[in-house]
All heavy atoms as TSV, in Angstrom:
chain	resi	resn	atom	element	x	y	z
A	1	MET	N	N	-84.923	33.365	25.769
A	1	MET	CA	C	-84.871	34.142	26.992
A	1	MET	C	C	-85.050	33.077	28.177
A	1	MET	O	O	-86.059	32.375	28.199
A	1	MET	CB	C	-86.003	35.193	27.082
A	1	MET	CG	C	-85.899	36.096	28.209
A	1	MET	SD	S	-86.750	37.593	27.662
A	1	MET	CE	C	-87.283	38.148	29.213
A	2	THR	N	N	-84.204	33.217	29.113
A	2	THR	CA	C	-84.211	32.212	30.199
A	2	THR	C	C	-84.682	32.889	31.349
A	2	THR	O	O	-84.352	34.015	31.741
A	2	THR	CB	C	-82.787	31.737	30.440
A	2	THR	OG1	O	-82.205	31.237	29.287
A	2	THR	CG2	C	-82.732	30.581	31.510
A	3	ASP	N	N	-85.549	32.181	32.109
A	3	ASP	CA	C	-86.146	32.738	33.355
A	3	ASP	C	C	-85.135	32.464	34.412
A	3	ASP	O	O	-84.834	31.224	34.676
A	3	ASP	CB	C	-87.485	32.150	33.750
A	3	ASP	CG	C	-88.583	32.585	32.876
A	3	ASP	OD1	O	-88.508	33.760	32.291
A	3	ASP	OD2	O	-89.612	31.880	32.698
A	4	LYS	N	N	-84.563	33.553	35.071
A	4	LYS	CA	C	-83.601	33.381	36.118
A	4	LYS	C	C	-84.407	33.592	37.425
A	4	LYS	O	O	-85.029	34.623	37.590
A	4	LYS	CB	C	-82.484	34.320	36.010
A	4	LYS	CG	C	-81.557	33.951	34.829
A	4	LYS	CD	C	-80.378	34.828	34.826
A	4	LYS	CE	C	-79.511	34.480	33.667
A	4	LYS	NZ	N	-78.294	35.383	33.637
A	5	LYS	N	N	-84.339	32.627	38.300
A	5	LYS	CA	C	-84.970	32.804	39.533
A	5	LYS	C	C	-83.976	33.294	40.595
A	5	LYS	O	O	-82.785	32.945	40.635
A	5	LYS	CB	C	-85.491	31.372	40.057
A	5	LYS	CG	C	-86.689	30.876	39.324
A	5	LYS	CD	C	-87.162	29.594	39.860
A	5	LYS	CE	C	-88.396	29.016	39.025
A	5	LYS	NZ	N	-88.818	27.869	39.673
A	6	LYS	N	N	-84.423	34.211	41.368
A	6	LYS	CA	C	-83.554	34.742	42.451
A	6	LYS	C	C	-83.516	33.719	43.441
A	6	LYS	O	O	-84.439	33.091	43.810
A	6	LYS	CB	C	-84.163	36.021	43.047
A	6	LYS	CG	C	-84.193	37.166	42.133
A	6	LYS	CD	C	-84.655	38.391	42.775
A	6	LYS	CE	C	-84.724	39.601	41.837
A	6	LYS	NZ	N	-85.205	40.798	42.531
A	7	PRO	N	N	-82.242	33.548	44.082
A	7	PRO	CA	C	-82.204	32.576	45.145
A	7	PRO	C	C	-83.028	32.978	46.334
A	7	PRO	O	O	-83.122	34.142	46.625
A	7	PRO	CB	C	-80.668	32.565	45.497
A	7	PRO	CG	C	-80.137	33.796	44.914
A	7	PRO	CD	C	-81.059	34.227	43.791
A	8	THR	N	N	-83.642	31.979	46.959
A	8	THR	CA	C	-84.431	32.377	48.150
A	8	THR	C	C	-83.553	32.506	49.362
A	8	THR	O	O	-82.526	31.822	49.468
A	8	THR	CB	C	-85.484	31.348	48.400
A	8	THR	OG1	O	-84.868	30.014	48.655
A	8	THR	CG2	C	-86.527	31.184	47.238
A	9	ARG	N	N	-83.845	33.445	50.172
A	9	ARG	CA	C	-83.021	33.703	51.329
A	9	ARG	C	C	-83.696	33.029	52.518
A	9	ARG	O	O	-84.935	33.047	52.764
A	9	ARG	CB	C	-82.880	35.141	51.585
A	9	ARG	CG	C	-82.018	35.830	50.617
A	9	ARG	CD	C	-81.824	37.252	51.010
A	9	ARG	NE	N	-80.787	37.923	50.198
A	9	ARG	CZ	C	-80.300	39.081	50.310
A	9	ARG	NH1	N	-80.737	39.767	51.283
A	9	ARG	NH2	N	-79.383	39.551	49.595
A	10	LYS	N	N	-82.969	32.495	53.435
A	10	LYS	CA	C	-83.413	31.981	54.601
A	10	LYS	C	C	-83.625	33.143	55.588
A	10	LYS	O	O	-82.940	34.096	55.479
A	10	LYS	CB	C	-82.432	30.984	55.278
A	10	LYS	CG	C	-82.402	29.649	54.482
A	10	LYS	CD	C	-81.365	28.718	55.182
A	10	LYS	CE	C	-81.240	27.462	54.391
A	10	LYS	NZ	N	-80.339	26.534	55.073
A	11	LYS	N	N	-84.599	32.989	56.500
A	11	LYS	CA	C	-84.704	33.959	57.594
A	11	LYS	C	C	-83.456	34.028	58.392
A	11	LYS	O	O	-82.886	33.100	58.754
A	11	LYS	CB	C	-85.872	33.577	58.516
A	11	LYS	CG	C	-87.205	33.883	57.848
A	11	LYS	CD	C	-88.309	33.668	58.900
A	11	LYS	CE	C	-89.659	33.916	58.250
A	11	LYS	NZ	N	-90.703	33.640	59.338
A	12	GLN	N	N	-82.994	35.200	58.569
A	12	GLN	CA	C	-81.784	35.436	59.372
A	12	GLN	C	C	-82.197	35.937	60.755
A	12	GLN	O	O	-83.241	36.652	61.036
A	12	GLN	CB	C	-80.852	36.475	58.708
A	12	GLN	CG	C	-80.340	35.969	57.430
A	12	GLN	CD	C	-79.325	37.015	56.809
A	12	GLN	OE1	O	-79.178	38.069	57.303
A	12	GLN	NE2	N	-78.756	36.586	55.661
A	13	ALA	N	N	-81.429	35.533	61.757
A	13	ALA	CA	C	-81.659	35.996	63.115
A	13	ALA	C	C	-81.243	37.500	63.135
A	13	ALA	O	O	-80.627	38.010	62.379
A	13	ALA	CB	C	-80.640	35.324	64.049
A	14	PRO	N	N	-82.001	38.217	64.131
A	14	PRO	CA	C	-81.782	39.611	64.123
A	14	PRO	C	C	-80.279	39.808	64.464
A	14	PRO	O	O	-79.515	39.014	65.030
A	14	PRO	CB	C	-82.547	39.985	65.360
A	14	PRO	CG	C	-83.624	38.933	65.580
A	14	PRO	CD	C	-82.961	37.700	65.049
A	15	LYS	N	N	-79.815	40.968	64.004
A	15	LYS	CA	C	-78.367	41.390	64.168
A	15	LYS	C	C	-78.054	41.534	65.632
A	15	LYS	O	O	-78.974	41.943	66.335
A	15	LYS	CB	C	-78.105	42.607	63.351
A	15	LYS	CG	C	-78.229	42.549	61.848
A	15	LYS	CD	C	-77.117	42.053	61.166
A	15	LYS	CE	C	-77.285	41.968	59.653
A	15	LYS	NZ	N	-76.364	41.284	58.973
A	16	GLY	N	N	-76.792	41.254	65.926
A	16	GLY	CA	C	-76.322	41.532	67.292
A	16	GLY	C	C	-76.112	40.216	68.032
A	16	GLY	O	O	-76.515	39.190	67.573
A	17	SER	N	N	-75.453	40.348	69.096
A	17	SER	CA	C	-74.995	39.077	69.817
A	17	SER	C	C	-76.293	38.525	70.549
A	17	SER	O	O	-77.147	39.263	70.945
A	17	SER	CB	C	-73.859	39.366	70.765
A	17	SER	OG	O	-74.349	40.109	71.992
A	18	VAL	N	N	-76.149	37.255	70.820
A	18	VAL	CA	C	-77.300	36.596	71.624
A	18	VAL	C	C	-77.318	37.176	72.988
A	18	VAL	O	O	-78.465	37.359	73.514
A	18	VAL	CB	C	-77.030	35.033	71.523
A	18	VAL	CG1	C	-78.052	34.359	72.499
A	18	VAL	CG2	C	-77.125	34.500	70.163
A	19	LEU	N	N	-76.183	37.407	73.512
A	19	LEU	CA	C	-76.207	37.990	74.880
A	19	LEU	C	C	-76.851	39.348	74.963
A	19	LEU	O	O	-77.610	39.561	75.951
A	19	LEU	CB	C	-74.683	38.045	75.420
A	19	LEU	CG	C	-73.969	36.690	75.500
A	19	LEU	CD1	C	-72.540	36.993	76.172
A	19	LEU	CD2	C	-74.681	35.628	76.241
A	20	LEU	N	N	-76.622	40.187	74.048
A	20	LEU	CA	C	-77.193	41.440	74.008
A	20	LEU	C	C	-78.664	41.352	73.724
A	20	LEU	O	O	-79.409	42.042	74.386
A	20	LEU	CB	C	-76.575	42.360	72.851
A	20	LEU	CG	C	-77.001	43.803	72.813
A	20	LEU	CD1	C	-76.725	44.490	74.142
A	20	LEU	CD2	C	-76.202	44.470	71.737
A	21	GLN	N	N	-79.064	40.414	72.808
A	21	GLN	CA	C	-80.501	40.260	72.611
A	21	GLN	C	C	-81.254	39.786	73.904
A	21	GLN	O	O	-82.304	40.189	74.198
A	21	GLN	CB	C	-80.734	39.119	71.457
A	21	GLN	CG	C	-80.313	39.690	70.059
A	21	GLN	CD	C	-80.461	38.591	69.135
A	21	GLN	OE1	O	-81.317	37.740	69.121
A	21	GLN	NE2	N	-79.500	38.511	68.231
A	22	LEU	N	N	-80.592	38.881	74.659
A	22	LEU	CA	C	-81.145	38.377	75.865
A	22	LEU	C	C	-81.228	39.487	76.884
A	22	LEU	O	O	-82.177	39.651	77.509
A	22	LEU	CB	C	-80.363	37.213	76.446
A	22	LEU	CG	C	-80.865	36.612	77.762
A	22	LEU	CD1	C	-82.236	36.219	77.689
A	22	LEU	CD2	C	-79.953	35.526	78.155
A	23	HIS	N	N	-80.182	40.175	77.024
A	23	HIS	CA	C	-80.126	41.362	78.014
A	23	HIS	C	C	-81.246	42.367	77.723
A	23	HIS	O	O	-81.824	42.923	78.570
A	23	HIS	CB	C	-78.758	42.076	77.912
A	23	HIS	CG	C	-78.707	43.213	78.663
A	23	HIS	ND1	N	-78.565	43.227	80.129
A	23	HIS	CD2	C	-78.754	44.595	78.413
A	23	HIS	CE1	C	-78.563	44.470	80.602
A	23	HIS	NE2	N	-78.587	45.288	79.569
A	24	ASN	N	N	-81.483	42.660	76.354
A	24	ASN	CA	C	-82.494	43.595	76.012
A	24	ASN	C	C	-83.949	43.195	76.104
A	24	ASN	O	O	-84.836	43.931	76.055
A	24	ASN	CB	C	-82.192	44.131	74.594
A	24	ASN	CG	C	-80.976	44.933	74.492
A	24	ASN	OD1	O	-80.553	45.583	75.477
A	24	ASN	ND2	N	-80.378	45.002	73.303
A	25	ASN	N	N	-84.075	41.838	76.271
A	25	ASN	CA	C	-85.414	41.245	76.453
A	25	ASN	C	C	-85.673	41.154	77.950
A	25	ASN	O	O	-85.333	40.110	78.568
A	25	ASN	CB	C	-85.457	39.901	75.763
A	25	ASN	CG	C	-86.822	39.176	75.847
A	25	ASN	OD1	O	-87.597	39.426	76.708
A	25	ASN	ND2	N	-87.151	38.334	74.874
A	26	LYS	N	N	-86.168	42.206	78.499
A	26	LYS	CA	C	-86.239	42.304	79.994
A	26	LYS	C	C	-87.044	41.160	80.592
A	26	LYS	O	O	-86.765	40.604	81.693
A	26	LYS	CB	C	-86.818	43.744	80.391
A	26	LYS	CG	C	-85.984	44.839	79.931
A	26	LYS	CD	C	-84.607	44.783	80.528
A	26	LYS	CE	C	-83.767	45.889	80.052
A	26	LYS	NZ	N	-82.345	45.696	80.396
A	27	LEU	N	N	-88.167	40.773	80.003
A	27	LEU	CA	C	-88.981	39.748	80.552
A	27	LEU	C	C	-88.261	38.459	80.594
A	27	LEU	O	O	-88.125	37.746	81.627
A	27	LEU	CB	C	-90.274	39.547	79.704
A	27	LEU	CG	C	-91.168	38.364	80.128
A	27	LEU	CD1	C	-91.677	38.570	81.634
A	27	LEU	CD2	C	-92.274	38.229	79.234
A	28	LEU	N	N	-87.613	38.024	79.429
A	28	LEU	CA	C	-86.934	36.701	79.435
A	28	LEU	C	C	-85.692	36.837	80.236
A	28	LEU	O	O	-85.333	35.825	80.980
A	28	LEU	CB	C	-86.648	36.349	77.946
A	28	LEU	CG	C	-85.947	35.062	77.782
A	28	LEU	CD1	C	-86.752	33.961	78.353
A	28	LEU	CD2	C	-85.625	34.837	76.301
A	29	SER	N	N	-84.976	37.856	80.196
A	29	SER	CA	C	-83.654	37.912	81.036
A	29	SER	C	C	-84.011	37.797	82.518
A	29	SER	O	O	-83.285	37.182	83.259
A	29	SER	CB	C	-82.886	39.222	80.777
A	29	SER	OG	O	-83.619	40.331	81.139
A	30	SER	N	N	-85.199	38.380	83.059
A	30	SER	CA	C	-85.428	38.268	84.331
A	30	SER	C	C	-85.881	36.776	84.758
A	30	SER	O	O	-85.453	36.283	85.834
A	30	SER	CB	C	-86.671	39.188	84.735
A	30	SER	OG	O	-87.791	38.749	84.166
A	31	LYS	N	N	-86.461	36.055	83.799
A	31	LYS	CA	C	-86.706	34.688	84.017
A	31	LYS	C	C	-85.489	33.775	83.992
A	31	LYS	O	O	-85.398	32.866	84.758
A	31	LYS	CB	C	-87.801	34.207	83.035
A	31	LYS	CG	C	-89.204	34.841	83.161
A	31	LYS	CD	C	-90.217	34.157	82.366
A	31	LYS	CE	C	-91.544	34.786	82.579
A	31	LYS	NZ	N	-92.132	34.468	83.882
A	32	VAL	N	N	-84.568	34.123	83.068
A	32	VAL	CA	C	-83.279	33.379	82.966
A	32	VAL	C	C	-82.491	33.688	84.266
A	32	VAL	O	O	-81.942	32.770	84.913
A	32	VAL	CB	C	-82.494	33.811	81.676
A	32	VAL	CG1	C	-81.038	33.248	81.749
A	32	VAL	CG2	C	-83.246	33.335	80.459
A	33	ASN	N	N	-82.454	34.943	84.697
A	33	ASN	CA	C	-81.735	35.272	85.911
A	33	ASN	C	C	-82.238	34.512	87.161
A	33	ASN	O	O	-81.484	33.930	87.962
A	33	ASN	CB	C	-81.783	36.698	86.234
A	33	ASN	CG	C	-80.977	37.518	85.206
A	33	ASN	OD1	O	-80.061	37.005	84.639
A	33	ASN	ND2	N	-81.282	38.795	85.138
A	34	GLU	N	N	-83.608	34.467	87.188
A	34	GLU	CA	C	-84.242	33.609	88.253
A	34	GLU	C	C	-83.888	32.182	88.156
A	34	GLU	O	O	-83.662	31.545	89.212
A	34	GLU	CB	C	-85.835	33.888	88.262
A	34	GLU	CG	C	-86.551	33.299	89.331
A	34	GLU	CD	C	-87.949	33.517	89.242
A	34	GLU	OE1	O	-88.390	34.659	88.900
A	34	GLU	OE2	O	-88.828	32.605	89.411
A	35	ALA	N	N	-83.974	31.642	87.003
A	35	ALA	CA	C	-83.611	30.234	86.789
A	35	ALA	C	C	-82.197	30.020	87.181
A	35	ALA	O	O	-81.832	28.934	87.831
A	35	ALA	CB	C	-83.864	29.773	85.337
A	36	LEU	N	N	-81.273	30.852	86.862
A	36	LEU	CA	C	-79.831	30.662	87.159
A	36	LEU	C	C	-79.669	30.728	88.682
A	36	LEU	O	O	-78.929	29.895	89.241
A	36	LEU	CB	C	-78.956	31.734	86.517
A	36	LEU	CG	C	-78.729	31.621	85.101
A	36	LEU	CD1	C	-78.118	32.898	84.442
A	36	LEU	CD2	C	-77.806	30.431	84.698
A	37	ASP	N	N	-80.276	31.680	89.360
A	37	ASP	CA	C	-80.337	31.798	90.826
A	37	ASP	C	C	-80.775	30.611	91.503
A	37	ASP	O	O	-80.328	30.292	92.617
A	37	ASP	CB	C	-80.907	33.116	91.290
A	37	ASP	CG	C	-80.281	34.304	90.736
A	37	ASP	OD1	O	-79.165	34.316	90.423
A	37	ASP	OD2	O	-81.029	35.418	90.742
A	38	SER	N	N	-81.824	29.944	91.036
A	38	SER	CA	C	-82.463	28.820	91.580
A	38	SER	C	C	-81.684	27.488	91.245
A	38	SER	O	O	-82.190	26.389	91.764
A	38	SER	CB	C	-83.971	28.747	91.334
A	38	SER	OG	O	-84.096	28.485	89.958
A	39	GLY	N	N	-80.657	27.590	90.529
A	39	GLY	CA	C	-79.886	26.410	90.260
A	39	GLY	C	C	-80.404	25.494	89.121
A	39	GLY	O	O	-80.017	24.303	88.978
A	40	LYS	N	N	-81.259	26.073	88.235
A	40	LYS	CA	C	-81.815	25.265	87.056
A	40	LYS	C	C	-80.604	24.917	86.178
A	40	LYS	O	O	-79.591	25.615	86.091
A	40	LYS	CB	C	-82.810	26.092	86.319
A	40	LYS	CG	C	-83.966	26.442	87.080
A	40	LYS	CD	C	-85.028	25.288	87.134
A	40	LYS	CE	C	-86.299	25.886	87.807
A	40	LYS	NZ	N	-87.176	24.921	88.090
A	41	THR	N	N	-80.657	23.793	85.475
A	41	THR	CA	C	-79.651	23.384	84.489
A	41	THR	C	C	-79.706	24.211	83.214
A	41	THR	O	O	-80.813	24.894	82.953
A	41	THR	CB	C	-79.778	21.832	84.115
A	41	THR	OG1	O	-81.041	21.719	83.427
A	41	THR	CG2	C	-79.797	21.058	85.351
A	42	TYR	N	N	-78.666	24.203	82.475
A	42	TYR	CA	C	-78.657	24.995	81.234
A	42	TYR	C	C	-79.658	24.325	80.316
A	42	TYR	O	O	-80.347	25.160	79.611
A	42	TYR	CB	C	-77.268	25.003	80.558
A	42	TYR	CG	C	-76.349	25.826	81.243
A	42	TYR	CD1	C	-74.939	25.571	81.128
A	42	TYR	CD2	C	-76.606	26.881	82.001
A	42	TYR	CE1	C	-73.941	26.429	81.701
A	42	TYR	CE2	C	-75.678	27.771	82.635
A	42	TYR	CZ	C	-74.416	27.472	82.444
A	42	TYR	OH	O	-73.409	28.294	83.061
A	43	ASP	N	N	-79.901	23.043	80.292
A	43	ASP	CA	C	-80.988	22.490	79.462
A	43	ASP	C	C	-82.302	22.966	79.806
A	43	ASP	O	O	-83.092	23.274	78.933
A	43	ASP	CB	C	-80.911	20.917	79.523
A	43	ASP	CG	C	-79.761	20.303	78.888
A	43	ASP	OD1	O	-79.238	20.889	77.836
A	43	ASP	OD2	O	-79.200	19.245	79.388
A	44	GLU	N	N	-82.645	23.143	81.119
A	44	GLU	CA	C	-83.909	23.639	81.536
A	44	GLU	C	C	-84.040	25.066	81.106
A	44	GLU	O	O	-85.101	25.551	80.673
A	44	GLU	CB	C	-84.071	23.515	83.056
A	44	GLU	CG	C	-84.110	22.066	83.556
A	44	GLU	CD	C	-84.170	21.900	85.021
A	44	GLU	OE1	O	-83.223	22.692	85.660
A	44	GLU	OE2	O	-84.948	21.177	85.511
A	45	ILE	N	N	-82.969	25.901	81.161
A	45	ILE	CA	C	-83.047	27.363	80.784
A	45	ILE	C	C	-83.140	27.460	79.292
A	45	ILE	O	O	-83.926	28.285	78.820
A	45	ILE	CB	C	-81.819	28.024	81.258
A	45	ILE	CG1	C	-81.773	27.999	82.934
A	45	ILE	CG2	C	-81.841	29.455	80.862
A	45	ILE	CD1	C	-80.569	28.510	83.522
A	46	MET	N	N	-82.506	26.511	78.550
A	46	MET	CA	C	-82.665	26.555	77.100
A	46	MET	C	C	-84.103	26.282	76.713
A	46	MET	O	O	-84.710	26.881	75.798
A	46	MET	CB	C	-81.746	25.459	76.505
A	46	MET	CG	C	-80.304	25.968	76.514
A	46	MET	SD	S	-79.145	24.708	76.043
A	46	MET	CE	C	-79.537	24.477	74.350
A	47	GLU	N	N	-84.772	25.317	77.424
A	47	GLU	CA	C	-86.206	25.030	77.181
A	47	GLU	C	C	-87.066	26.228	77.538
A	47	GLU	O	O	-88.021	26.531	76.755
A	47	GLU	CB	C	-86.618	23.841	78.015
A	47	GLU	CG	C	-86.090	22.553	77.538
A	47	GLU	CD	C	-86.474	21.279	78.399
A	47	GLU	OE1	O	-87.522	21.457	79.125
A	47	GLU	OE2	O	-85.718	20.305	78.301
A	48	LEU	N	N	-86.733	26.913	78.601
A	48	LEU	CA	C	-87.496	28.108	78.985
A	48	LEU	C	C	-87.338	29.201	77.796
A	48	LEU	O	O	-88.342	29.770	77.418
A	48	LEU	CB	C	-86.886	28.739	80.261
A	48	LEU	CG	C	-87.351	30.098	80.633
A	48	LEU	CD1	C	-88.792	30.062	81.125
A	48	LEU	CD2	C	-86.471	30.666	81.745
A	49	CYS	N	N	-86.133	29.385	77.360
A	49	CYS	CA	C	-85.944	30.327	76.311
A	49	CYS	C	C	-86.706	29.912	74.974
A	49	CYS	O	O	-87.212	30.766	74.331
A	49	CYS	CB	C	-84.416	30.485	75.978
A	49	CYS	SG	S	-83.523	31.311	77.233
A	50	ALA	N	N	-86.669	28.603	74.707
A	50	ALA	CA	C	-87.406	28.119	73.601
A	50	ALA	C	C	-88.989	28.405	73.589
A	50	ALA	O	O	-89.612	28.684	72.623
A	50	ALA	CB	C	-87.250	26.618	73.364
A	51	GLU	N	N	-89.467	28.445	74.891
A	51	GLU	CA	C	-90.830	28.776	75.116
A	51	GLU	C	C	-91.161	30.230	74.637
A	51	GLU	O	O	-92.283	30.621	74.239
A	51	GLU	CB	C	-91.261	28.613	76.513
A	51	GLU	CG	C	-91.388	27.127	76.948
A	51	GLU	CD	C	-91.681	27.067	78.439
A	51	GLU	OE1	O	-92.066	28.031	79.083
A	51	GLU	OE2	O	-91.445	25.910	78.987
A	52	TYR	N	N	-90.092	31.072	74.664
A	52	TYR	CA	C	-90.252	32.513	74.255
A	52	TYR	C	C	-89.635	32.634	72.885
A	52	TYR	O	O	-89.349	33.816	72.433
A	52	TYR	CB	C	-89.527	33.386	75.190
A	52	TYR	CG	C	-90.312	33.437	76.513
A	52	TYR	CD1	C	-90.170	32.492	77.554
A	52	TYR	CD2	C	-91.244	34.512	76.739
A	52	TYR	CE1	C	-90.829	32.613	78.729
A	52	TYR	CE2	C	-91.931	34.660	77.970
A	52	TYR	CZ	C	-91.722	33.677	78.949
A	52	TYR	OH	O	-92.374	33.665	80.090
A	53	GLU	N	N	-89.531	31.541	72.083
A	53	GLU	CA	C	-88.935	31.552	70.764
A	53	GLU	C	C	-87.569	32.276	70.669
A	53	GLU	O	O	-87.360	33.062	69.811
A	53	GLU	CB	C	-89.967	32.218	69.797
A	53	GLU	CG	C	-91.308	31.420	69.698
A	53	GLU	CD	C	-92.254	32.039	68.754
A	53	GLU	OE1	O	-91.987	33.073	68.160
A	53	GLU	OE2	O	-93.360	31.483	68.666
A	54	PHE	N	N	-86.757	31.943	71.675
A	54	PHE	CA	C	-85.403	32.522	71.748
A	54	PHE	C	C	-84.429	31.333	71.853
A	54	PHE	O	O	-84.601	30.578	72.748
A	54	PHE	CB	C	-85.267	33.403	72.978
A	54	PHE	CG	C	-84.058	34.200	73.071
A	54	PHE	CD1	C	-83.886	35.372	72.401
A	54	PHE	CD2	C	-82.935	33.638	73.831
A	54	PHE	CE1	C	-82.659	36.023	72.444
A	54	PHE	CE2	C	-81.668	34.276	73.865
A	54	PHE	CZ	C	-81.537	35.564	73.176
A	55	GLU	N	N	-83.527	31.292	70.873
A	55	GLU	CA	C	-82.617	30.097	70.834
A	55	GLU	C	C	-81.332	30.628	71.322
A	55	GLU	O	O	-80.763	31.641	70.945
A	55	GLU	CB	C	-82.507	29.632	69.358
A	55	GLU	CG	C	-81.755	28.387	69.211
A	55	GLU	CD	C	-81.737	27.894	67.789
A	55	GLU	OE1	O	-82.795	27.948	67.140
A	55	GLU	OE2	O	-80.706	27.350	67.355
A	56	ILE	N	N	-80.733	29.806	72.301
A	56	ILE	CA	C	-79.590	30.072	72.900
A	56	ILE	C	C	-78.837	28.844	73.156
A	56	ILE	O	O	-79.430	27.873	73.550
A	56	ILE	CB	C	-79.673	30.901	74.141
A	56	ILE	CG1	C	-78.375	31.446	74.679
A	56	ILE	CG2	C	-80.470	30.233	75.269
A	56	ILE	CD1	C	-78.488	32.589	75.696
A	57	SER	N	N	-77.521	28.824	73.114
A	57	SER	CA	C	-76.607	27.624	73.249
A	57	SER	C	C	-76.215	27.568	74.767
A	57	SER	O	O	-76.202	28.629	75.468
A	57	SER	CB	C	-75.450	27.624	72.303
A	57	SER	OG	O	-74.559	28.684	72.795
A	58	LYS	N	N	-75.670	26.390	75.109
A	58	LYS	CA	C	-75.145	26.277	76.544
A	58	LYS	C	C	-73.912	27.209	76.679
A	58	LYS	O	O	-73.774	27.750	77.758
A	58	LYS	CB	C	-74.715	24.834	76.749
A	58	LYS	CG	C	-75.894	23.914	76.929
A	58	LYS	CD	C	-75.449	22.551	77.306
A	58	LYS	CE	C	-76.657	21.557	77.292
A	58	LYS	NZ	N	-76.233	20.143	77.597
A	59	ALA	N	N	-73.101	27.260	75.658
A	59	ALA	CA	C	-71.946	28.198	75.705
A	59	ALA	C	C	-72.364	29.667	75.880
A	59	ALA	O	O	-71.783	30.381	76.764
A	59	ALA	CB	C	-71.090	28.028	74.477
A	60	SER	N	N	-73.405	30.075	75.261
A	60	SER	CA	C	-73.832	31.444	75.324
A	60	SER	C	C	-74.507	31.597	76.768
A	60	SER	O	O	-74.311	32.646	77.327
A	60	SER	CB	C	-74.827	31.803	74.299
A	60	SER	OG	O	-74.228	31.850	73.093
A	61	LEU	N	N	-75.234	30.618	77.231
A	61	LEU	CA	C	-75.695	30.756	78.674
A	61	LEU	C	C	-74.589	30.827	79.583
A	61	LEU	O	O	-74.672	31.645	80.681
A	61	LEU	CB	C	-76.591	29.555	78.969
A	61	LEU	CG	C	-78.063	29.685	78.466
A	61	LEU	CD1	C	-78.788	28.348	78.771
A	61	LEU	CD2	C	-78.713	30.829	79.132
A	62	SER	N	N	-73.547	30.118	79.483
A	62	SER	CA	C	-72.421	30.189	80.365
A	62	SER	C	C	-71.739	31.496	80.384
A	62	SER	O	O	-71.371	32.068	81.465
A	62	SER	CB	C	-71.394	29.073	79.926
A	62	SER	OG	O	-70.262	29.123	80.773
A	63	ARG	N	N	-71.669	32.108	79.165
A	63	ARG	CA	C	-71.009	33.436	79.034
A	63	ARG	C	C	-71.967	34.492	79.670
A	63	ARG	O	O	-71.489	35.364	80.368
A	63	ARG	CB	C	-70.744	33.856	77.555
A	63	ARG	CG	C	-69.578	33.167	76.929
A	63	ARG	CD	C	-69.127	33.728	75.623
A	63	ARG	NE	N	-70.294	33.762	74.680
A	63	ARG	CZ	C	-70.570	32.735	73.819
A	63	ARG	NH1	N	-69.820	31.684	73.915
A	63	ARG	NH2	N	-71.523	32.866	72.939
A	64	TYR	N	N	-73.257	34.284	79.446
A	64	TYR	CA	C	-74.243	35.280	80.116
A	64	TYR	C	C	-74.111	35.140	81.582
A	64	TYR	O	O	-74.048	36.231	82.307
A	64	TYR	CB	C	-75.620	34.896	79.684
A	64	TYR	CG	C	-76.724	35.751	80.283
A	64	TYR	CD1	C	-76.991	36.977	79.846
A	64	TYR	CD2	C	-77.404	35.292	81.385
A	64	TYR	CE1	C	-77.944	37.761	80.400
A	64	TYR	CE2	C	-78.389	36.032	81.940
A	64	TYR	CZ	C	-78.646	37.353	81.450
A	64	TYR	OH	O	-79.577	38.162	82.002
A	65	LYS	N	N	-74.022	33.927	82.149
A	65	LYS	CA	C	-73.871	33.755	83.597
A	65	LYS	C	C	-72.560	34.383	84.131
A	65	LYS	O	O	-72.616	35.087	85.131
A	65	LYS	CB	C	-73.944	32.303	84.024
A	65	LYS	CG	C	-73.854	32.005	85.418
A	65	LYS	CD	C	-73.921	30.554	85.778
A	65	LYS	CE	C	-73.878	30.203	87.228
A	65	LYS	NZ	N	-72.597	30.526	87.767
A	66	ASP	N	N	-71.510	34.186	83.418
A	66	ASP	CA	C	-70.180	34.827	83.771
A	66	ASP	C	C	-70.271	36.356	83.760
A	66	ASP	O	O	-69.851	36.905	84.741
A	66	ASP	CB	C	-69.077	34.285	82.931
A	66	ASP	CG	C	-68.735	32.848	83.129
A	66	ASP	OD1	O	-69.208	32.249	84.111
A	66	ASP	OD2	O	-68.124	32.251	82.267
A	67	LYS	N	N	-70.818	36.879	82.741
A	67	LYS	CA	C	-70.893	38.366	82.661
A	67	LYS	C	C	-71.868	38.895	83.790
A	67	LYS	O	O	-71.563	39.888	84.331
A	67	LYS	CB	C	-71.519	38.762	81.313
A	67	LYS	CG	C	-70.648	38.454	80.113
A	67	LYS	CD	C	-69.947	39.685	79.719
A	67	LYS	CE	C	-69.209	39.386	78.358
A	67	LYS	NZ	N	-67.880	40.028	78.392
A	68	ARG	N	N	-72.989	38.242	84.016
A	68	ARG	CA	C	-73.887	38.618	85.027
A	68	ARG	C	C	-73.187	38.505	86.524
A	68	ARG	O	O	-73.381	39.382	87.274
A	68	ARG	CB	C	-75.060	37.689	85.031
A	68	ARG	CG	C	-76.157	38.064	85.844
A	68	ARG	CD	C	-77.321	37.057	85.767
A	68	ARG	NE	N	-76.978	35.966	86.607
A	68	ARG	CZ	C	-77.652	35.539	87.644
A	68	ARG	NH1	N	-78.856	36.213	87.995
A	68	ARG	NH2	N	-77.330	34.588	88.378
A	69	ASP	N	N	-72.362	37.488	86.641
A	69	ASP	CA	C	-71.645	37.379	87.966
A	69	ASP	C	C	-70.578	38.432	88.134
A	69	ASP	O	O	-70.144	38.720	89.255
A	69	ASP	CB	C	-71.022	36.008	88.038
A	69	ASP	CG	C	-72.199	34.943	88.239
A	69	ASP	OD1	O	-73.322	35.283	88.491
A	69	ASP	OD2	O	-71.836	33.753	88.098
A	70	GLU	N	N	-70.085	39.000	87.055
A	70	GLU	CA	C	-69.056	40.012	87.104
A	70	GLU	C	C	-69.518	41.275	87.722
A	70	GLU	O	O	-68.748	42.028	88.340
A	70	GLU	CB	C	-68.496	40.343	85.744
A	70	GLU	CG	C	-67.597	39.326	85.157
A	70	GLU	CD	C	-67.184	39.637	83.793
A	70	GLU	OE1	O	-67.472	40.701	83.268
A	70	GLU	OE2	O	-66.469	38.729	83.140
A	71	THR	N	N	-70.839	41.565	87.611
A	71	THR	CA	C	-71.288	42.803	88.108
A	71	THR	C	C	-71.709	42.741	89.495
A	71	THR	O	O	-71.786	41.866	90.242
A	71	THR	CB	C	-72.579	43.315	87.333
A	71	THR	OG1	O	-73.587	42.237	87.335
A	71	THR	CG2	C	-72.161	43.604	85.872
């Protein structure tokens, strides 16, 4: 009889788009909006998000900014 080990699963990010997750995080989205309005760089905003254990790419930040500017 052979012991078969189940493959271990890596932690997966919550389902849904990063933009939706950021939008739904009211505290962080207000800080990101403020940083965008004050001219912070995407690198600085990514560091801000990392402080809140939220990972976002420059491309996603750019899309977020564009969507925000549409309204």
